[in-house]
C-alpha positions as CSV (number, residue, x, y, z in Angstrom):
1,M,20.7,18.4,24.7
2,K,22.6,20.2,21.9
3,V,23.3,16.9,20.3
4,L,19.6,16.0,20.6
5,F,18.6,19.3,19.1
6,Y,20.9,18.9,16.1
7,L,19.7,15.3,15.6
8,L,16.1,16.3,15.4
9,A,16.9,19.2,13.1
10,F,18.8,16.9,10.8
11,M,16.0,14.3,10.7
12,L,13.4,17.0,9.9
13,A,15.4,18.6,7.2
14,F,16.2,15.1,5.7
15,Q,12.6,14.1,5.6
16,I,11.3,17.4,4.2
17,S,14.0,17.2,1.4
18,F,13.1,13.6,0.6
19,A,9.3,14.4,0.6
20,Q,9.8,17.3,-1.8
21,H,11.9,15.2,-4.1
22,G,9.4,12.3,-4.0
23,H,6.4,14.5,-4.8
24,G,8.0,17.1,-7.1
25,S,6.6,19.8,-4.9
26,G,7.6,23.2,-6.1
27,A,9.6,21.9,-9.1
28,M,9.7,24.1,-12.1
29,S,9.7,23.0,-15.7
30,M,13.0,23.0,-17.5
31,H,11.1,23.4,-20.7
32,S,9.0,26.5,-20.1
33,K,9.5,27.5,-23.8
34,D,9.5,24.0,-25.3
35,K,7.9,23.5,-28.7
36,R,5.6,20.5,-28.1
37,M,4.9,18.0,-30.8
38,P,1.3,17.0,-31.6
39,F,-0.2,14.7,-29.0
40,F,-1.2,12.1,-31.6
41,T,-0.1,11.2,-35.1
42,D,-1.6,8.4,-37.2
43,K,0.7,6.9,-39.8
44,G,-1.3,3.9,-40.8
45,H,-0.3,1.0,-38.6
46,T,2.1,3.2,-36.7
47,K,0.5,5.3,-34.0
48,I,2.7,8.1,-32.5
49,Y,2.0,9.8,-29.1
50,H,3.9,12.5,-27.3
51,L,3.4,12.5,-23.5
52,Y,4.7,15.5,-21.4
53,V,5.1,14.9,-17.7
54,N,5.2,17.9,-15.5
55,D,4.4,19.2,-12.0
56,T,1.1,20.9,-11.5
57,T,-1.4,21.9,-8.7
58,V,-4.9,20.7,-8.2
59,N,-7.8,21.6,-5.9
60,Y,-10.1,18.7,-5.3
61,T,-11.1,19.4,-1.7
62,G,-10.9,23.2,-1.3
63,K,-7.1,23.0,-0.8
64,T,-4.6,23.6,-3.5
65,R,-2.2,20.7,-3.5
66,P,0.9,19.7,-5.7
67,A,0.4,16.9,-8.1
68,M,1.9,15.4,-11.3
69,A,0.1,15.5,-14.7
70,I,0.7,14.1,-18.2
71,N,-0.2,16.6,-20.9
72,G,-1.7,18.7,-18.2
73,T,-4.4,16.3,-17.2
74,I,-5.2,13.8,-14.4
75,P,-5.8,11.1,-15.3
76,A,-3.4,11.1,-18.2
77,P,-4.8,11.0,-21.8
78,T,-6.2,7.8,-23.0
79,L,-4.0,6.1,-25.6
80,T,-6.0,4.2,-28.2
81,F,-4.6,1.6,-30.7
82,T,-5.7,-1.3,-32.8
83,E,-4.2,-4.8,-32.4
84,G,-1.3,-5.1,-34.9
85,D,-0.3,-1.5,-34.6
86,T,3.1,-0.4,-33.7
87,A,3.1,2.0,-30.7
88,V,5.6,4.8,-30.8
89,I,5.4,6.8,-27.6
90,Y,7.7,9.7,-26.7
91,V,7.8,10.5,-23.0
92,H,9.1,14.0,-22.3
93,N,10.1,14.6,-18.6
94,L,9.6,18.3,-17.8
95,M,10.1,17.8,-14.1
96,M,13.2,18.4,-12.0
97,M,13.3,14.7,-10.9
98,E,13.4,11.4,-12.8
99,T,10.3,9.5,-13.8
100,S,9.2,6.3,-15.6
101,I,6.2,4.8,-17.4
102,H,5.1,1.2,-17.1
103,W,2.7,-0.2,-19.7
104,H,0.6,-2.4,-17.4
105,G,-0.5,-5.8,-18.9
106,L,1.2,-5.4,-22.2
107,I,3.3,-8.1,-23.8
108,L,6.3,-6.2,-25.1
109,P,10.2,-6.3,-25.3
110,N,11.8,-6.3,-21.9
111,R,13.6,-3.0,-22.4
112,Y,10.4,-1.1,-22.8
113,D,8.6,-2.5,-19.7
114,G,9.3,0.7,-17.9
115,V,10.6,-0.3,-14.4
116,S,13.5,2.1,-13.7
117,Y,16.9,0.4,-13.4
118,L,15.4,-3.1,-13.7
119,T,14.3,-3.0,-17.4
120,T,14.3,0.6,-18.6
121,T,16.6,3.5,-18.0
122,P,14.9,6.1,-15.8
123,I,13.8,9.2,-17.6
124,K,15.9,11.9,-16.1
125,A,14.9,15.6,-15.6
126,G,14.6,17.3,-19.0
127,E,15.1,14.1,-21.0
128,T,12.9,12.4,-23.6
129,H,12.5,8.6,-23.8
130,L,11.3,6.7,-26.8
131,F,9.1,3.5,-26.4
132,K,8.5,1.6,-29.5
133,F,6.8,-1.9,-29.6
134,P,4.3,-3.9,-31.6
135,L,0.9,-4.5,-30.1
136,V,0.2,-8.3,-30.2
137,Q,-3.0,-8.2,-28.1
138,H,-6.3,-6.4,-27.7
139,G,-8.2,-5.3,-24.6
140,T,-8.3,-2.8,-21.7
141,Y,-5.0,-1.8,-20.1
142,W,-3.4,1.2,-18.5
143,Y,-0.1,2.9,-17.9
144,H,1.5,4.5,-14.8
145,S,4.7,5.7,-13.3
146,H,6.8,3.1,-11.6
147,T,9.0,5.6,-9.7
148,M,8.5,6.1,-6.0
149,T,5.0,7.3,-5.2
150,Q,4.4,9.3,-8.4
151,E,1.4,7.1,-9.4
152,Q,-0.5,8.4,-6.3
153,S,0.3,12.0,-7.4
154,G,-1.6,11.6,-10.7
155,M,0.6,9.7,-13.2
156,Y,-1.8,7.1,-14.6
157,G,-3.9,6.7,-17.8
158,A,-5.9,4.3,-19.9
159,F,-4.4,2.2,-22.7
160,I,-7.0,0.8,-25.0
161,I,-6.2,-1.7,-27.8
162,K,-9.2,-2.4,-30.1
163,E,-9.7,-5.6,-32.0
164,K,-9.0,-5.6,-35.7
165,Q,-12.7,-6.3,-36.2
166,E,-14.1,-4.4,-33.3
167,P,-17.7,-5.4,-32.2
168,P,-20.3,-2.8,-33.0
169,M,-21.3,-2.4,-29.3
170,K,-20.7,1.1,-27.9
171,S,-18.0,1.3,-25.2
172,Y,-17.0,3.7,-22.4
173,T,-13.8,3.8,-20.4
174,L,-13.9,4.2,-16.6
175,L,-10.6,4.8,-14.9
176,L,-11.0,4.6,-11.1
177,S,-8.5,6.2,-8.8
178,D,-7.9,7.4,-5.3
179,W,-6.6,10.8,-4.1
180,T,-5.1,12.1,-0.9
181,D,-4.3,15.7,-0.2
182,E,-1.3,14.5,1.8
183,N,2.1,14.2,0.2
184,P,2.2,10.5,-0.7
185,E,5.8,10.3,0.7
186,Q,4.3,11.4,4.0
187,T,1.6,8.8,3.7
188,Q,4.2,6.2,3.2
189,R,6.2,7.4,6.2
190,S,3.1,7.5,8.4
191,L,2.2,3.9,7.5
192,H,5.7,2.7,8.4
193,N,5.4,4.5,11.8
194,A,2.1,2.8,12.7
195,T,0.0,6.0,13.0
196,D,-3.7,5.3,13.5
197,W,-4.7,8.7,12.2
198,Y,-6.1,7.1,9.1
199,G,-8.2,4.8,11.3
200,I,-9.5,7.9,13.2
201,R,-10.5,9.6,9.9
202,K,-12.3,6.4,8.8
203,G,-13.9,5.7,12.1
204,S,-12.2,2.3,12.3
205,T,-10.1,2.5,15.4
206,Q,-12.2,-0.2,17.3
207,N,-11.4,1.4,20.6
208,Y,-12.3,0.2,24.0
209,L,-15.3,2.6,24.4
210,Q,-16.8,1.2,21.2
211,A,-16.1,-2.3,22.3
212,L,-18.0,-1.7,25.6
213,Q,-20.8,0.1,23.8
214,T,-21.3,-2.8,21.3
215,G,-20.8,-5.7,23.6
216,H,-17.5,-6.6,22.1
217,L,-15.1,-6.1,25.0
218,K,-14.1,-9.8,25.0
219,T,-13.5,-9.6,21.2
220,K,-11.2,-6.6,21.7
221,L,-9.3,-8.2,24.6
222,T,-8.8,-11.4,22.6
223,N,-7.6,-9.4,19.6
224,E,-4.9,-7.7,21.7
225,W,-4.1,-10.9,23.5
226,K,-3.1,-12.3,20.1
227,R,-1.0,-9.2,19.6
228,M,-3.1,-7.8,16.8
229,T,-4.1,-4.2,16.2
230,A,-7.5,-3.0,14.9
231,M,-9.2,-4.8,12.0
232,D,-9.2,-2.9,8.7
233,V,-9.5,-3.7,5.0
234,S,-7.4,-0.8,3.7
235,D,-4.4,1.2,4.9
236,V,-5.0,4.8,3.9
237,Y,-7.7,7.4,4.4
238,Y,-8.4,9.0,1.0
239,D,-10.0,12.4,0.5
240,R,-11.6,11.6,-2.8
241,F,-12.3,8.7,-5.2
242,F,-12.5,9.4,-8.9
243,T,-14.0,8.1,-12.1
244,N,-12.0,9.6,-15.0
245,G,-10.8,12.3,-12.6
246,K,-14.2,13.2,-11.2
247,V,-16.1,12.2,-8.2
248,E,-19.2,12.0,-10.4
249,D,-18.9,11.4,-14.1
250,A,-21.7,11.4,-16.7
251,A,-22.2,9.7,-20.1
252,P,-25.6,10.9,-21.3
253,Q,-25.1,9.7,-24.9
254,F,-26.4,6.2,-24.3
255,K,-30.0,5.5,-25.2
256,P,-32.7,3.2,-23.6
257,G,-32.2,-0.4,-24.6
258,E,-28.6,0.0,-25.7
259,K,-25.9,-2.4,-24.4
260,V,-22.7,-0.7,-23.4
261,R,-19.3,-2.2,-22.9
262,L,-17.7,-0.5,-19.8
263,R,-13.9,-0.7,-19.8
264,V,-13.3,-0.5,-16.0
265,I,-9.7,0.1,-14.9
266,N,-8.7,0.2,-11.2
267,G,-5.9,2.7,-11.5
268,S,-5.9,3.4,-7.8
269,S,-2.7,3.2,-5.6
270,S,-4.2,1.1,-2.9
271,T,-8.0,0.9,-3.1
272,Y,-10.2,-2.0,-4.0
273,F,-13.7,-1.1,-5.3
274,W,-17.1,-2.8,-5.2
275,L,-18.9,-2.3,-8.5
276,H,-22.7,-2.4,-8.9
277,Y,-25.2,-0.8,-11.3
278,A,-28.7,0.7,-10.7
279,G,-29.8,-0.6,-14.1
280,G,-29.4,-4.3,-13.5
281,K,-26.7,-7.0,-13.6
282,L,-23.1,-6.7,-14.7
283,T,-21.9,-9.1,-17.4
284,A,-18.1,-9.6,-17.4
285,V,-16.7,-10.3,-20.9
286,A,-13.0,-9.7,-20.3
287,N,-10.6,-9.5,-17.4
288,D,-7.1,-8.0,-17.4
289,G,-7.6,-7.5,-21.2
290,E,-8.2,-11.2,-21.9
291,D,-11.7,-12.2,-23.2
292,V,-13.8,-14.5,-21.0
293,Q,-17.0,-16.3,-21.6
294,P,-19.8,-13.9,-20.6
295,V,-20.8,-14.3,-16.9
296,S,-23.4,-12.2,-15.0
297,A,-23.5,-11.0,-11.4
298,D,-25.1,-8.4,-9.3
299,R,-21.9,-7.0,-8.1
300,M,-18.1,-7.6,-8.2
301,I,-14.9,-6.4,-6.6
302,I,-12.1,-5.1,-8.7
303,A,-8.6,-5.3,-7.2
304,V,-6.0,-2.6,-7.5
305,A,-4.5,-2.7,-11.0
306,E,-7.2,-5.1,-12.4
307,T,-9.3,-4.3,-15.4
308,Y,-12.7,-5.7,-16.3
309,D,-14.8,-5.2,-19.4
310,V,-18.5,-5.5,-18.3
311,V,-21.6,-5.1,-20.4
312,V,-24.6,-3.3,-19.0
313,T,-28.0,-2.4,-20.5
314,I,-29.7,1.0,-20.3
315,P,-33.1,-0.3,-19.3
316,R,-35.5,2.6,-20.0
317,D,-35.6,6.4,-20.2
318,G,-33.5,7.9,-17.5
319,S,-29.9,8.0,-16.2
320,F,-28.7,5.0,-14.2
321,E,-25.8,5.1,-11.7
322,F,-22.8,2.8,-12.1
323,V,-21.1,3.1,-8.7
324,A,-17.7,2.1,-7.4
325,T,-17.5,2.0,-3.6
326,A,-14.2,1.9,-1.8
327,E,-13.8,-1.4,0.0
328,D,-13.6,0.4,3.4
329,R,-17.0,2.0,2.5
330,T,-15.7,5.5,3.4
331,K,-16.7,7.1,0.0
332,Y,-17.7,6.2,-3.5
333,T,-17.4,7.5,-7.1
334,S,-19.9,6.9,-9.9
335,V,-20.9,7.5,-13.5
336,W,-24.4,8.2,-14.7
337,L,-25.3,6.3,-17.9
338,G,-28.0,7.7,-20.1
339,S,-30.0,10.9,-19.8
340,G,-33.2,12.0,-18.0
341,Q,-34.4,11.2,-14.6
342,R,-31.7,9.8,-12.3
343,H,-32.0,6.3,-10.8
344,A,-29.4,6.0,-8.0
345,A,-27.7,2.7,-7.1
346,T,-28.1,1.5,-3.5
347,K,-25.2,2.7,-1.4
348,L,-23.2,0.2,0.6
349,P,-23.5,0.6,4.5
350,R,-20.6,0.9,6.9
351,L,-18.6,-2.2,7.7
352,K,-19.2,-4.1,11.0
353,Y,-15.6,-3.9,12.1
354,F,-16.0,-5.8,15.4
355,E,-17.5,-8.8,13.5
356,G,-14.4,-8.7,11.4
357,M,-12.2,-8.6,14.4
358,K,-14.0,-11.6,15.9
359,M,-13.5,-13.5,12.7
360,M,-9.7,-12.6,12.6
361,N,-9.4,-13.8,16.3
362,D,-10.6,-17.2,15.2
363,M,-8.3,-17.2,12.1
364,M,-5.1,-16.1,13.8
365,D,-3.0,-18.2,16.1
366,M,-0.7,-16.9,18.9
367,Q,2.3,-16.8,16.6
368,G,0.7,-14.5,14.1
369,N,-0.1,-17.2,11.5
370,M,-3.4,-17.7,9.7
371,K,-5.1,-21.0,10.6
372,E,-6.3,-22.9,7.7
373,M,-9.9,-24.0,8.5
374,E,-10.7,-27.7,7.8
375,G,-13.5,-28.1,5.2
376,M,-13.2,-24.5,4.0
377,E,-12.4,-23.9,0.3
378,M,-10.1,-21.0,0.6
379,H,-9.0,-20.3,-3.0
380,D,-10.0,-18.2,-6.0
381,Q,-12.3,-15.9,-4.0
382,I,-14.7,-18.8,-3.2
383,M,-15.0,-17.7,0.4
384,D,-14.7,-14.0,1.3
385,M,-14.0,-14.0,5.0
386,N,-14.9,-10.3,5.1
387,T,-18.5,-11.2,4.4
388,V,-19.2,-11.1,8.1
389,M,-18.6,-7.3,8.0
390,Y,-21.1,-6.7,5.2
391,P,-24.5,-5.5,6.6
392,E,-26.1,-5.7,3.2
393,I,-25.2,-9.3,2.4
394,N,-28.0,-11.8,1.6
395,Y,-28.2,-15.0,-0.5
396,S,-30.0,-13.3,-3.3
397,I,-27.0,-11.2,-4.2
398,T,-24.7,-12.8,-6.8
399,T,-21.0,-11.8,-6.4
400,L,-18.6,-12.5,-9.2
401,K,-15.7,-14.8,-8.2
402,Y,-12.7,-16.0,-10.0
403,T,-14.2,-19.5,-10.2
404,M,-16.8,-18.1,-12.5
405,L,-14.3,-16.9,-15.1
406,K,-13.7,-19.1,-18.1
407,A,-11.5,-18.4,-21.0
408,V,-13.0,-18.4,-24.5
409,K,-10.3,-20.8,-25.9
410,P,-8.0,-23.4,-24.3
411,T,-5.1,-22.0,-22.3
412,T,-3.3,-25.2,-21.5
413,L,0.5,-24.7,-21.5
414,P,2.7,-26.7,-23.9
415,A,4.4,-29.7,-22.5
416,G,7.8,-28.9,-20.9
417,P,9.8,-29.0,-17.7
418,T,8.0,-27.3,-14.7
419,K,9.6,-25.1,-12.1
420,L,7.5,-25.1,-8.9
421,L,7.7,-22.2,-6.5
422,N,5.9,-21.7,-3.2
423,F,5.3,-18.1,-2.2
424,E,4.0,-17.3,1.2
425,L,2.8,-13.7,1.5
426,T,4.0,-12.4,4.8
427,G,4.1,-9.1,6.7
428,N,2.6,-7.2,9.6
429,M,0.7,-4.0,10.2
430,N,2.5,-3.0,13.4
431,R,5.6,-2.0,11.5
432,Y,4.2,-2.0,8.0
433,V,6.4,-4.7,6.7
434,W,5.3,-6.6,3.5
435,S,7.3,-9.5,2.1
436,I,7.3,-12.9,0.4
437,N,8.6,-15.8,2.4
438,N,9.5,-13.2,5.0
439,K,12.0,-11.6,2.7
440,T,11.7,-8.3,0.8
441,V,13.0,-7.8,-2.8
442,S,16.3,-6.5,-1.5
443,E,16.8,-9.4,0.9
444,S,16.2,-12.1,-1.8
445,D,18.0,-13.3,-4.9
446,K,16.5,-13.1,-8.3
447,I,14.6,-16.2,-9.3
448,L,16.3,-17.8,-12.3
449,I,14.0,-19.3,-15.0
450,K,14.7,-20.8,-18.4
451,K,13.0,-20.0,-21.7
452,G,10.7,-22.9,-22.6
453,E,9.9,-24.1,-19.1
454,N,6.6,-23.8,-17.3
455,V,6.6,-21.9,-14.1
456,R,4.0,-22.8,-11.5
457,I,3.5,-20.7,-8.4
458,I,1.5,-21.7,-5.3
459,L,0.6,-18.6,-3.4
460,Y,-0.6,-18.6,0.2
461,N,-1.7,-15.4,1.9
462,N,-0.6,-15.5,5.5
463,T,-1.6,-11.9,6.2
464,M,-4.8,-10.1,7.1
465,M,-4.8,-8.1,3.9
466,R,-5.8,-8.8,0.3
467,H,-2.9,-8.5,-2.1
468,P,-3.2,-7.9,-5.9
469,M,-0.2,-9.7,-7.2
470,H,1.0,-8.5,-10.6
471,L,3.4,-10.2,-13.1
472,H,5.1,-7.9,-15.6
473,G,5.3,-8.9,-19.3
474,H,3.5,-12.2,-19.0
475,Y,0.0,-13.7,-18.6
476,F,-0.5,-16.6,-16.2
477,R,-3.3,-19.2,-16.0
478,V,-5.3,-19.1,-12.8
479,L,-6.1,-22.8,-11.9
480,N,-9.7,-22.1,-10.9
481,G,-11.4,-25.4,-11.7
482,Q,-12.1,-24.6,-15.3
483,G,-9.6,-27.1,-16.7
484,K,-8.2,-26.2,-20.1
485,Y,-10.3,-23.1,-20.1
486,S,-8.6,-21.6,-17.0
487,P,-8.6,-17.8,-17.4
488,L,-5.5,-15.8,-18.2
489,K,-4.6,-12.9,-16.0
490,N,-1.8,-10.6,-15.1
491,T,-3.0,-9.5,-11.7
492,L,-4.4,-11.9,-9.1
493,D,-6.4,-10.8,-6.1
494,I,-5.6,-13.2,-3.2
495,M,-7.6,-12.9,0.0
496,P,-6.4,-13.8,3.5
497,M,-6.0,-17.5,4.1
498,E,-6.3,-18.2,0.4
499,R,-4.0,-20.7,-1.4
500,D,-4.1,-20.0,-5.2
501,T,-2.1,-21.6,-8.0
502,I,-1.0,-19.8,-11.1
503,E,1.3,-20.9,-14.0
504,F,2.9,-19.3,-17.0
505,R,5.1,-20.3,-20.0
506,A,8.6,-18.7,-19.9
507,T,8.7,-17.2,-23.4
508,E,10.6,-13.9,-22.9
509,S,14.1,-12.8,-21.8
510,G,15.5,-10.4,-19.3
511,D,14.3,-9.5,-15.8
512,W,10.6,-9.1,-14.9
513,L,9.0,-7.9,-11.7
514,F,6.3,-9.8,-9.7
515,H,4.9,-7.7,-6.9
516,C,1.9,-6.6,-4.9
517,H,0.3,-3.7,-6.7
518,I,-0.8,-1.9,-3.6
519,L,1.7,0.9,-4.0
520,Y,2.8,1.1,-0.4
521,H,3.2,-2.7,-0.1
522,M,5.3,-2.8,-3.3
523,M,7.5,0.0,-1.9
524,S,7.9,-2.0,1.3
525,G,9.4,-4.9,-0.6
526,M,6.5,-7.4,-1.3
527,G,7.8,-8.8,-4.6
528,R,10.3,-10.9,-6.5
529,V,12.3,-10.6,-9.7
530,F,12.1,-13.3,-12.3
531,S,15.3,-13.4,-14.4
532,Y,15.8,-15.4,-17.6
533,E,19.1,-17.3,-17.7
534,N,21.4,-16.5,-20.6
535,S,19.5,-13.4,-21.6
536,P,21.2,-11.0,-24.0
537,P,22.4,-7.7,-22.5
538,N,19.7,-5.0,-22.1
539,P,20.9,-1.8,-23.8
540,E,18.7,0.2,-21.3
541,V,20.7,-1.2,-18.3
542,P,24.4,-0.9,-19.2
543,D,25.6,-1.6,-15.6
544,P,23.1,-4.3,-14.2
545,A,24.8,-4.6,-10.8
546,K,24.7,-0.9,-10.1
547,A,21.2,-0.6,-11.5
548,Y,19.9,-3.5,-9.3
549,R,21.2,-1.8,-6.2
550,M,18.9,1.1,-7.1
551,V,15.9,-1.3,-7.3
552,Q,16.8,-2.7,-3.9
553,A,17.0,0.7,-2.4
554,D,13.2,1.1,-2.3
555,D,12.5,-1.3,0.5
556,R,15.7,-0.4,2.4
557,H,14.6,3.2,2.8
558,F,14.7,4.7,6.4
559,Y,11.7,6.6,7.6
560,A,11.9,9.3,10.3
561,S,9.5,9.6,13.3
562,A,9.3,11.7,16.4
563,K,7.0,12.2,19.4
564,I,7.8,15.4,21.4
565,G,6.0,16.3,24.6
566,I,6.0,19.9,25.6
567,E,4.4,20.1,29.0
568,S,4.4,22.1,32.2
569,N,6.8,19.7,33.9
570,G,9.3,19.6,31.1
571,S,9.8,17.6,27.9
572,D,10.0,14.0,27.1
573,G,9.9,12.3,23.8
574,T,11.4,10.0,21.2
575,A,12.9,10.3,17.7
576,A,13.9,7.5,15.3
577,L,15.0,6.5,11.9
578,A,13.8,3.0,10.9
579,N,13.5,0.7,8.0
580,T,12.3,-2.9,7.5
581,R,14.8,-4.4,9.9
582,W,16.8,-1.7,11.6
583,K,16.1,1.2,13.9
584,F,18.2,4.1,15.3
585,S,16.5,5.9,18.1
586,T,16.9,8.3,20.9
587,L,14.6,9.2,23.9
588,W,14.9,11.9,26.4
589,H,13.4,13.3,29.6
590,L,14.1,16.9,30.4
591,G,12.8,18.3,33.7
592,L,11.5,21.9,33.8
593,N,13.4,22.4,37.1
594,S,17.2,22.1,37.1
595,A,16.9,19.7,40.1
596,D,14.8,17.3,37.9
597,G,17.8,16.8,35.7
598,Y,17.7,15.0,32.3
599,E,18.0,11.5,30.8
600,S,18.9,10.4,27.3
601,E,19.1,6.9,25.8
602,T,20.4,6.5,22.2
603,M,20.1,3.0,20.6
604,A,20.7,1.1,17.4
605,G,18.9,-2.2,17.0
606,R,17.4,-4.8,14.7
607,Y,14.0,-6.5,14.5
608,F,13.8,-10.3,14.2
609,G,11.1,-12.7,13.1
610,R,8.2,-12.5,10.7
611,M,6.0,-10.6,13.1
612,Q,9.0,-8.6,14.4
613,W,8.0,-8.9,18.0
614,L,11.7,-9.3,19.0
615,Y,14.1,-6.3,18.9
616,G,17.7,-6.4,20.0
617,Y,19.7,-3.3,20.6
618,V,22.9,-1.6,21.9
619,G,23.4,2.0,22.8
620,F,24.4,4.6,25.4
621,D,22.5,5.9,28.5
622,V,23.1,9.3,30.1
623,H,21.2,10.2,33.3
624,Y,21.8,13.2,35.5
625,R,19.9,14.5,38.6
626,R,21.2,17.2,40.9
627,N,21.1,16.8,44.7
628,H,19.3,13.5,44.8
629,E,20.1,10.7,47.2
630,E,21.4,7.5,45.7
631,E,18.7,4.9,45.1
632,K,18.7,1.1,44.8
633,N,16.7,-0.7,42.1
634,M,14.5,-3.6,42.8
635,F,17.5,-6.0,42.6
636,G,19.4,-4.1,45.3
637,Q,21.8,-2.5,42.8
638,I,22.7,1.2,43.0
639,S,20.7,2.9,40.2
640,N,23.3,5.7,39.9
641,K,20.8,8.1,38.4
642,N,22.6,11.1,39.7
643,N,25.4,10.9,37.1
644,R,25.2,7.8,34.9
645,K,27.1,7.5,31.6
646,T,27.2,3.9,30.3
647,V,26.8,1.6,27.4
648,V,23.8,-0.7,27.4
649,A,22.6,-3.8,25.5
650,G,19.2,-5.4,25.6
651,I,16.2,-7.0,24.0
652,A,12.6,-5.9,23.8
653,Y,9.8,-8.3,23.1
654,T,6.1,-7.7,22.4
655,L,3.9,-9.8,24.7
656,P,0.2,-10.5,24.5
657,M,-1.9,-7.4,25.0
658,L,0.8,-5.6,23.0
659,L,2.8,-5.0,26.2
660,V,6.5,-4.5,25.4
661,A,8.9,-6.2,27.8
662,D,12.4,-4.8,27.8
663,A,15.4,-6.3,29.5
664,R,18.8,-4.7,29.4
665,I,22.2,-4.6,31.1
666,D,24.6,-1.7,31.2
667,G,28.4,-1.4,31.3
668,N,28.4,-1.4,35.1
669,G,26.6,-4.7,35.2
670,K,23.3,-3.2,36.4
671,V,20.1,-4.9,35.1
672,R,16.8,-3.1,34.3
673,L,13.5,-4.8,33.4
674,Q,10.8,-2.6,32.0
675,L,7.2,-3.2,31.0
676,G,5.0,-0.7,29.1
677,R,2.6,0.1,26.3
678,E,1.9,3.2,24.3
679,D,-1.3,4.4,22.6
680,I,-3.9,2.1,24.2
681,P,-7.1,3.3,22.3
682,L,-9.6,4.3,25.0
683,T,-11.7,6.2,22.6
684,S,-11.3,7.1,18.9
685,R,-8.9,9.9,19.8
686,L,-7.9,9.3,23.4
687,R,-4.8,7.2,24.1
688,L,-3.3,5.9,27.3
689,N,0.4,5.3,27.9
690,L,1.8,3.2,30.8
691,M,5.4,2.3,31.9
692,G,7.2,0.9,34.9
693,N,10.6,-0.6,35.5
694,T,12.8,-2.1,38.2
695,D,14.7,1.2,38.7
696,K,11.4,2.2,40.4
697,E,10.6,4.6,37.6
698,Y,7.0,4.7,36.4
699,A,4.9,6.9,34.2
700,A,1.3,7.2,32.9
701,G,-0.1,9.6,30.4
702,L,-3.1,10.5,28.3
703,R,-3.0,11.9,24.8
704,Y,-6.0,13.3,22.8
705,A,-5.4,13.6,19.1
706,L,-6.4,17.0,17.8
707,T,-4.8,16.6,14.4
708,K,-2.5,14.1,12.8
709,Y,0.5,15.9,14.3
710,I,-0.7,17.7,17.4
711,S,-2.3,16.2,20.6
712,A,-3.4,17.6,23.9
713,S,-1.5,15.6,26.5
714,S,-0.9,15.1,30.2
715,H,1.3,12.7,32.1
716,Y,2.7,11.8,35.5
717,D,6.4,10.8,35.7
718,S,8.1,9.5,38.8
719,D,11.1,11.8,38.1
720,M,9.4,14.8,36.7
721,G,6.0,14.8,38.4
722,L,2.7,15.9,36.9
723,G,2.4,18.0,33.7
724,A,0.1,18.9,30.9
725,G,0.5,20.5,27.5
726,L,0.9,19.4,23.9
727,T,2.5,16.5,22.1
728,I,3.8,16.8,18.6
729,T,3.8,13.5,16.7
730,Y,5.7,13.3,13.4
């Protein structure tokens, strides 16, 4: 038990240390007496900005929480330029950890793209980094940290490049974002450990009681028979959603009859937003900074990292609400345009999750693959399968789709050799693994491309989640049926079952990242690196091999977890360190009475397959009971529970209904078969655990979640008897 105690203490200390490092919690500025340069200096066609990155605290929900700010604000200051300017930006890191800034959507020299270790040297604590590049485009863009989860902590801002001859229409920038009071590193750890606390907070657990109450018991059983967990459209429960750092923003300066160009930026870490306007239709005139032929709709969805320029009209005296609703419908944020009497937009109702579950049952086969439906056009947002969950949907509502976007001038690529790539977006929610072709960034080689060739990518989304796929430093054509007027984008929203085709001209040099822009998917490894052959050395990356190992480290990270029962009959629990493929774990049973004895199993193993239903392991088993008669297992072998110390090897496999079958053999030749399942959702907060094996051991327990980390619990164990108390879940 001493070994177990020290292991748990080490894991907790390690995770706390990493979490503090990742969030900058408690860090103090190294420049408390620094003399700051002016924020902005205009030297004709050279615009100079100074950005100071520092730790701060915020209070959005009644709780003071650590955060990160640029020039003391969240979001960061808006940087404004004119096409043709030279941007000179000094980033001063006043934190006690490294940081980075990526200029999202900009065409710029590779060394300034801002991905630490891949293109740009990280900005170490106390250092200043100079970014200097010409602006060869106009439009609505943004910038954000590309280091760990700093973006979620507040490091994002708008980047606006005006046309040389700017249209006279008034404009207003809306930077949308999401906020969690939780340390983002803890959010990431929780996602990898399959907590459903976020589902509890959102009311989306789809438990058995709800299934019975709504007549969807068969739907629930079918879902679990196919080894799927609850249906959801987003991963994280957020405490707030913001427009320009506020739940509710206001722009009273606009007058009746005026047309206003809204520059909408989705700067969230993982939230899609539905956009609609109380004053009428939305007319999209640009997407991802590129102009498109005006097209109107009643509503539209904006993916994580996308930008849209939309024109709205202030119809009459009054203030009209432009609302952005989180895709999971938990909350919304809005801006009121105009002054006077308020005219609210209609709020979107809650999702019909069991209808979505029923849909996913039909779409998913028994191997975890999406089934392409004959006769369905699944590309470019033509068919939103989530429509079945929308209570408000009717045929009179026009929703903007990619097929409606049309460039203002031909975008056909020059003739040249074509490199064809097929990317299947893969992953699973059970272990929160996200990949391309079942490989993470660290598990795959860089994709070599040549300057002057055309790169065509066919993407197929074989997961149940939408993914906003972003390409750094390039624009790609979306082959959406508009021929030579196919729109140019840098971020593509691809829905489940969709097969989309994009293409771009290889015109740059160096290494460029292509990844899902949901922060936690990117950190899990859903991406690839395009590398130009024969590129000149990047002065920002003097040791490319060493630097690339740092890039690969993101999706190789191990996350700690533990479940510790403290009950009247003793303690049982588990603790683990796990990453994408590997897991090191220990479990224990410690009886309250000395006669009950103790048991400990420590294992190391690897997950196999795309869905990771198969797990192979080796380890060591210790079992001690005092004054008990020898028992035989169901195969007639002596179980030797009284004093067993032996090596073991085995495999575990997830069966239909999410039952885990475990078969192992120990160093004495004894075989044990075990079947069990944890966390069966009886109600939103009540969970059932079941276990039985051929050593004639069995257990059943109930756990009621009081908070994310503490549950009231009770269980019966064949060795320890009946007990009740608390379970701590980390």
